[in-house]
PDB file of N, CA, C and O in Angstrom:
ATOM      1  N   UNK A   1     145.383 -33.655 -73.323  1.00  0.00           N
ATOM      2  CA  UNK A   1     145.948 -34.041 -71.950  1.00  0.00           C
ATOM      3  C   UNK A   1     145.919 -33.089 -71.003  1.00  0.00           C
ATOM      4  O   UNK A   1     146.391 -32.002 -71.336  1.00  0.00           O
ATOM      5  N   UNK A   2     145.319 -33.242 -69.470  1.00  0.00           N
ATOM      6  CA  UNK A   2     145.328 -32.574 -68.573  1.00  0.00           C
ATOM      7  C   UNK A   2     146.550 -32.722 -67.790  1.00  0.00           C
ATOM      8  O   UNK A   2     146.872 -33.822 -67.340  1.00  0.00           O
ATOM      9  N   UNK A   3     147.540 -31.228 -67.529  1.00  0.00           N
ATOM     10  CA  UNK A   3     148.602 -31.279 -66.837  1.00  0.00           C
ATOM     11  C   UNK A   3     148.004 -30.898 -65.465  1.00  0.00           C
ATOM     12  O   UNK A   3     147.309 -29.909 -65.234  1.00  0.00           O
ATOM     13  N   UNK A   4     148.498 -32.105 -64.365  1.00  0.00           N
ATOM     14  CA  UNK A   4     147.862 -31.876 -62.872  1.00  0.00           C
ATOM     15  C   UNK A   4     149.232 -30.687 -62.588  1.00  0.00           C
ATOM     16  O   UNK A   4     150.343 -30.682 -63.118  1.00  0.00           O
ATOM     17  N   UNK A   5     148.775 -29.939 -61.778  1.00  0.00           N
ATOM     18  CA  UNK A   5     149.717 -28.979 -60.766  1.00  0.00           C
ATOM     19  C   UNK A   5     150.509 -29.813 -60.064  1.00  0.00           C
ATOM     20  O   UNK A   5     150.167 -30.973 -59.835  1.00  0.00           O
ATOM     21  N   UNK A   6     151.832 -29.215 -59.588  1.00  0.00           N
ATOM     22  CA  UNK A   6     152.577 -30.008 -58.790  1.00  0.00           C
ATOM     23  C   UNK A   6     152.051 -30.616 -57.181  1.00  0.00           C
ATOM     24  O   UNK A   6     152.329 -31.718 -56.707  1.00  0.00           O
ATOM     25  N   UNK A   7     151.463 -29.843 -56.731  1.00  0.00           N
ATOM     26  CA  UNK A   7     150.969 -30.101 -55.626  1.00  0.00           C
ATOM     27  C   UNK A   7     149.785 -31.306 -55.607  1.00  0.00           C
ATOM     28  O   UNK A   7     149.909 -32.210 -54.780  1.00  0.00           O
ATOM     29  N   UNK A   8     148.540 -31.302 -56.611  1.00  0.00           N
ATOM     30  CA  UNK A   8     148.047 -32.391 -57.024  1.00  0.00           C
ATOM     31  C   UNK A   8     148.452 -33.379 -57.231  1.00  0.00           C
ATOM     32  O   UNK A   8     147.735 -34.336 -56.941  1.00  0.00           O
ATOM     33  N   UNK A   9     149.582 -33.592 -57.736  1.00  0.00           N
ATOM     34  CA  UNK A   9     150.603 -34.925 -58.206  1.00  0.00           C
ATOM     35  C   UNK A   9     151.254 -35.649 -57.120  1.00  0.00           C
ATOM     36  O   UNK A   9     151.362 -36.871 -57.027  1.00  0.00           O
ATOM     37  N   UNK A  10     151.824 -34.449 -56.025  1.00  0.00           N
ATOM     38  CA  UNK A  10     152.191 -34.919 -54.931  1.00  0.00           C
ATOM     39  C   UNK A  10     150.783 -35.652 -54.021  1.00  0.00           C
ATOM     40  O   UNK A  10     150.742 -36.789 -53.552  1.00  0.00           O
ATOM     41  N   UNK A  11     149.879 -34.759 -53.977  1.00  0.00           N
ATOM     42  CA  UNK A  11     148.835 -35.470 -53.059  1.00  0.00           C
ATOM     43  C   UNK A  11     148.378 -36.505 -53.744  1.00  0.00           C
ATOM     44  O   UNK A  11     147.935 -37.393 -53.016  1.00  0.00           O
ATOM     45  N   UNK A  12     148.315 -36.758 -55.128  1.00  0.00           N
ATOM     46  CA  UNK A  12     147.634 -38.367 -55.390  1.00  0.00           C
ATOM     47  C   UNK A  12     148.918 -39.463 -55.724  1.00  0.00           C
ATOM     48  O   UNK A  12     148.594 -40.568 -56.159  1.00  0.00           O
ATOM     49  N   UNK A  13     150.267 -39.179 -55.537  1.00  0.00           N
ATOM     50  CA  UNK A  13     151.087 -39.719 -54.992  1.00  0.00           C
ATOM     51  C   UNK A  13     150.868 -40.264 -53.572  1.00  0.00           C
ATOM     52  O   UNK A  13     150.551 -41.427 -53.322  1.00  0.00           O
ATOM     53  N   UNK A  14     151.045 -39.425 -52.798  1.00  0.00           N
ATOM     54  CA  UNK A  14     151.330 -39.601 -51.460  1.00  0.00           C
ATOM     55  C   UNK A  14     149.882 -40.521 -50.944  1.00  0.00           C
ATOM     56  O   UNK A  14     149.995 -41.238 -49.950  1.00  0.00           O
ATOM     57  N   UNK A  15     148.774 -40.459 -51.554  1.00  0.00           N
ATOM     58  CA  UNK A  15     147.534 -41.464 -51.719  1.00  0.00           C
ATOM     59  C   UNK A  15     147.535 -42.858 -51.752  1.00  0.00           C
ATOM     60  O   UNK A  15     147.135 -43.822 -51.100  1.00  0.00           O
ATOM     61  N   UNK A  16     148.221 -42.546 -52.903  1.00  0.00           N
ATOM     62  CA  UNK A  16     148.491 -44.155 -53.633  1.00  0.00           C
ATOM     63  C   UNK A  16     149.475 -44.815 -53.067  1.00  0.00           C
ATOM     64  O   UNK A  16     149.299 -46.032 -53.126  1.00  0.00           O
ATOM     65  N   UNK A  17     150.877 -44.342 -52.304  1.00  0.00           N
ATOM     66  CA  UNK A  17     151.622 -45.071 -51.852  1.00  0.00           C
ATOM     67  C   UNK A  17     151.032 -45.353 -50.692  1.00  0.00           C
ATOM     68  O   UNK A  17     151.214 -46.534 -50.396  1.00  0.00           O
ATOM     69  N   UNK A  18     150.235 -44.608 -49.706  1.00  0.00           N
ATOM     70  CA  UNK A  18     149.411 -44.959 -48.405  1.00  0.00           C
ATOM     71  C   UNK A  18     148.870 -46.200 -48.753  1.00  0.00           C
ATOM     72  O   UNK A  18     149.044 -47.178 -48.026  1.00  0.00           O
ATOM     73  N   UNK A  19     148.057 -46.274 -50.081  1.00  0.00           N
ATOM     74  CA  UNK A  19     147.200 -47.450 -49.979  1.00  0.00           C
ATOM     75  C   UNK A  19     148.167 -48.768 -50.305  1.00  0.00           C
ATOM     76  O   UNK A  19     148.116 -49.782 -49.610  1.00  0.00           O
ATOM     77  N   UNK A  20     148.882 -48.652 -51.229  1.00  0.00           N
ATOM     78  CA  UNK A  20     149.813 -49.657 -51.376  1.00  0.00           C
ATOM     79  C   UNK A  20     150.513 -50.131 -50.023  1.00  0.00           C
ATOM     80  O   UNK A  20     150.562 -51.341 -49.802  1.00  0.00           O
ATOM     81  N   UNK A  21     150.967 -49.378 -49.257  1.00  0.00           N
ATOM     82  CA  UNK A  21     151.381 -49.898 -47.973  1.00  0.00           C
ATOM     83  C   UNK A  21     150.430 -50.475 -47.007  1.00  0.00           C
ATOM     84  O   UNK A  21     150.612 -51.472 -46.307  1.00  0.00           O
ATOM     85  N   UNK A  22     149.482 -49.782 -47.058  1.00  0.00           N
ATOM     86  CA  UNK A  22     147.951 -50.415 -46.217  1.00  0.00           C
ATOM     87  C   UNK A  22     147.902 -51.700 -46.247  1.00  0.00           C
ATOM     88  O   UNK A  22     147.941 -52.611 -45.419  1.00  0.00           O
ATOM     89  N   UNK A  23     147.773 -51.555 -47.796  1.00  0.00           N
ATOM     90  CA  UNK A  23     147.536 -52.863 -48.381  1.00  0.00           C
ATOM     91  C   UNK A  23     148.281 -54.097 -48.012  1.00  0.00           C
ATOM     92  O   UNK A  23     147.719 -55.150 -47.711  1.00  0.00           O
ATOM     93  N   UNK A  24     149.779 -53.893 -48.052  1.00  0.00           N
ATOM     94  CA  UNK A  24     150.669 -54.788 -47.583  1.00  0.00           C
ATOM     95  C   UNK A  24     150.620 -54.995 -46.216  1.00  0.00           C
ATOM     96  O   UNK A  24     150.762 -56.122 -45.742  1.00  0.00           O
ATOM     97  N   UNK A  25     150.460 -54.162 -45.645  1.00  0.00           N
ATOM     98  CA  UNK A  25     150.453 -54.568 -43.649  1.00  0.00           C
ATOM     99  C   UNK A  25     149.325 -55.443 -43.806  1.00  0.00           C
ATOM    100  O   UNK A  25     149.413 -56.639 -43.528  1.00  0.00           O
ATOM    101  N   UNK A  26     148.291 -54.925 -44.227  1.00  0.00           N
ATOM    102  CA  UNK A  26     146.907 -55.511 -44.011  1.00  0.00           C
ATOM    103  C   UNK A  26     146.806 -57.273 -44.636  1.00  0.00           C
ATOM    104  O   UNK A  26     145.886 -58.022 -44.307  1.00  0.00           O
ATOM    105  N   UNK A  27     147.918 -57.672 -45.546  1.00  0.00           N
ATOM    106  CA  UNK A  27     147.721 -58.785 -46.303  1.00  0.00           C
ATOM    107  C   UNK A  27     148.824 -59.434 -45.719  1.00  0.00           C
ATOM    108  O   UNK A  27     148.744 -60.654 -45.863  1.00  0.00           O
ATOM    109  N   UNK A  28     149.958 -59.007 -45.029  1.00  0.00           N
ATOM    110  CA  UNK A  28     150.735 -59.806 -44.014  1.00  0.00           C
ATOM    111  C   UNK A  28     151.277 -59.175 -42.689  1.00  0.00           C
ATOM    112  O   UNK A  28     152.455 -58.926 -42.433  1.00  0.00           O
ATOM    113  N   UNK A  29     150.026 -58.937 -41.784  1.00  0.00           N
ATOM    114  CA  UNK A  29     150.516 -58.570 -40.538  1.00  0.00           C
ATOM    115  C   UNK A  29     151.272 -59.319 -39.708  1.00  0.00           C
ATOM    116  O   UNK A  29     151.513 -58.795 -38.621  1.00  0.00           O
ATOM    117  N   UNK A  30     151.784 -60.560 -39.937  1.00  0.00           N
ATOM    118  CA  UNK A  30     152.906 -61.079 -39.133  1.00  0.00           C
ATOM    119  C   UNK A  30     153.969 -60.670 -39.620  1.00  0.00           C
ATOM    120  O   UNK A  30     154.674 -60.154 -38.753  1.00  0.00           O
ATOM    121  N   UNK A  31     154.509 -60.662 -40.844  1.00  0.00           N
ATOM    122  CA  UNK A  31     155.357 -60.111 -41.616  1.00  0.00           C
ATOM    123  C   UNK A  31     155.463 -58.462 -41.551  1.00  0.00           C
ATOM    124  O   UNK A  31     156.532 -57.879 -41.735  1.00  0.00           O
ATOM    125  N   UNK A  32     154.387 -57.877 -41.306  1.00  0.00           N
ATOM    126  CA  UNK A  32     154.081 -56.161 -41.255  1.00  0.00           C
ATOM    127  C   UNK A  32     154.994 -56.036 -39.970  1.00  0.00           C
ATOM    128  O   UNK A  32     155.703 -55.030 -40.000  1.00  0.00           O
ATOM    129  N   UNK A  33     155.111 -56.697 -39.036  1.00  0.00           N
ATOM    130  CA  UNK A  33     155.548 -56.354 -37.510  1.00  0.00           C
ATOM    131  C   UNK A  33     156.494 -55.791 -37.788  1.00  0.00           C
ATOM    132  O   UNK A  33     156.549 -54.647 -37.338  1.00  0.00           O
ATOM    133  N   UNK A  34     157.796 -56.315 -38.715  1.00  0.00           N
ATOM    134  CA  UNK A  34     158.929 -55.943 -39.056  1.00  0.00           C
ATOM    135  C   UNK A  34     159.204 -54.542 -39.216  1.00  0.00           C
ATOM    136  O   UNK A  34     160.066 -53.859 -38.664  1.00  0.00           O
ATOM    137  N   UNK A  35     158.007 -54.109 -40.373  1.00  0.00           N
ATOM    138  CA  UNK A  35     158.081 -52.636 -40.900  1.00  0.00           C
ATOM    139  C   UNK A  35     157.707 -51.851 -39.958  1.00  0.00           C
ATOM    140  O   UNK A  35     158.182 -50.720 -40.065  1.00  0.00           O
ATOM    141  N   UNK A  36     156.689 -52.107 -38.619  1.00  0.00           N
ATOM    142  CA  UNK A  36     156.372 -51.538 -37.878  1.00  0.00           C
ATOM    143  C   UNK A  36     157.090 -50.988 -36.788  1.00  0.00           C
ATOM    144  O   UNK A  36     156.913 -49.961 -36.132  1.00  0.00           O
ATOM    145  N   UNK A  37     158.169 -52.135 -36.717  1.00  0.00           N
ATOM    146  CA  UNK A  37     159.268 -52.222 -35.480  1.00  0.00           C
ATOM    147  C   UNK A  37     160.104 -51.410 -36.073  1.00  0.00           C
ATOM    148  O   UNK A  37     160.516 -50.536 -35.310  1.00  0.00           O
ATOM    149  N   UNK A  38     160.630 -51.345 -37.442  1.00  0.00           N
ATOM    150  CA  UNK A  38     161.523 -50.093 -37.952  1.00  0.00           C
ATOM    151  C   UNK A  38     161.193 -48.705 -38.230  1.00  0.00           C
ATOM    152  O   UNK A  38     161.992 -47.797 -38.459  1.00  0.00           O
ATOM    153  N   UNK A  39     159.999 -48.647 -38.187  1.00  0.00           N
ATOM    154  CA  UNK A  39     159.622 -47.296 -38.030  1.00  0.00           C
ATOM    155  C   UNK A  39     159.096 -46.850 -36.657  1.00  0.00           C
ATOM    156  O   UNK A  39     158.756 -45.681 -36.476  1.00  0.00           O
TER     157      UNK A  39
END
């Protein structure tokens, strides 16, 4: 098994979270406005 460095894991995790977040917003633009207003 390959053990990833902490930095690499953080980058991969950030990328994954960003992809999921973008997909959620794109799949529900109307509902996504709520999230945009919060942030």
